N, C-alpha and C positions, 0 to 999 in steps of 0.2 A: 220413437222404434218397439218390437215388442220387448216382451221378459224375454230373460237373457238364459237362454238356453243350454243344455244342459248335453254333451253328444260325447261318449267313451271313446277311446281309438287303441290300436295295438300297431306296434310301433316298433319293429323290427328289425335288431343293433345291426352295426355294418350297408343299408338298405335304402336304399330312395323316400323320404315322404315327401306327400304330399294329400292333404281334402282341401274340397269345396265348401264352404258354407255359403246357406242364402239367405239376408238377411231379410227379415221383411219390419213392414209398419204395426204400431195401432193397429190399424183395419184391414191386416194380414194382406195389403200389396209390399210389393218390389221395393225395396227401399234404392230410395233416392241418395246414393254415396257420391255423387259431385261432390270434390274440396274434398274430404274426408281421408284422414288418414287412421292405418291401421297397425298396433305392431301383438305382437305375441311373445309368448313366454312358456318352458316348461320345467318346470322345480321338480325335488325330489316330496316331497309336501310343499302346504303352500308359507308355509314361513322360516325356507332351506333361505340360507345363503348364497348356495349356490345357485345358477340359470340356464338356463340354453333359450337359441334366440329361434326363434321359426321367423325367416324372407316370410316376407305377406304383401303378398299382390293387393285391389280392388281391382272389379269387373264395377267399373257401372251403369253400363246396358245389362247385368241382367242382377243389380243388385245382390252383391256375393261377392268373400274375402277368400283369396288361395291363399297355405297354407303349406311348407317349405324346408324340410331341414336333407342339407347329402351329408350319402354314406357317411363322412370325412364325423362328421360330427356327430348322427346318432349312432355310430362306436364306442362314440366315449361318453352317452346317457347310460346315469343310473341304471340298474335291471329291477322288474319289479313296477307294481305300480308306484307314480308320481300324478304329479297335474298339471294341465294349462292354459288356459285362455289368451281368450282376446279381446285387447281394446282396442274401440274406437275414438278419432277424434272430431267433433262437428269441424266445421270452418267458422264455427265460433266458439270453438275449443275447448269443446264441452266434452268431455270424457266419461263413457263408460266402459260396461262389463258388457260384448256383445256375446261373448260364448266359453263357455266352460268344464266343464272337467275329470277325470280320470285319461293315464294313457296305463298300459301294459306295455311295458319294455320288454321283448324279449332278446334269451339270446338266439343265437344261430349253430345250431347245429357243427354246419361244414365253418372250413378256412376263407376264413376276409383277408385275410393281406395281399392278391393275388383281387378282390375290388376295390382299395382302395386305394389299389397306384395314379 
């Protein structure tokens, strides 16, 4: 797997969030993710005890990982700058960090009560 990618994100509180990351091998070809699993989480800062998990799915056909978080979860995120990372595990149980970055969690000016029902 190529070096850890650094990608910054913006999440709007109370809305569904989704992002897809294409992973590449050391030779810049599509990474074959057959048998891989992934885990992703967001924290206020890397050493925080409290974390918020993303849903993750792997698309083997294009070497990508999709992360998502529902509106009911994003509404509970701490506002401001946060940190996230995505870890991948190979079929032989080798764990690597694939993507990391900052997340700007923004408040919504609109009333959210109807969105979360």
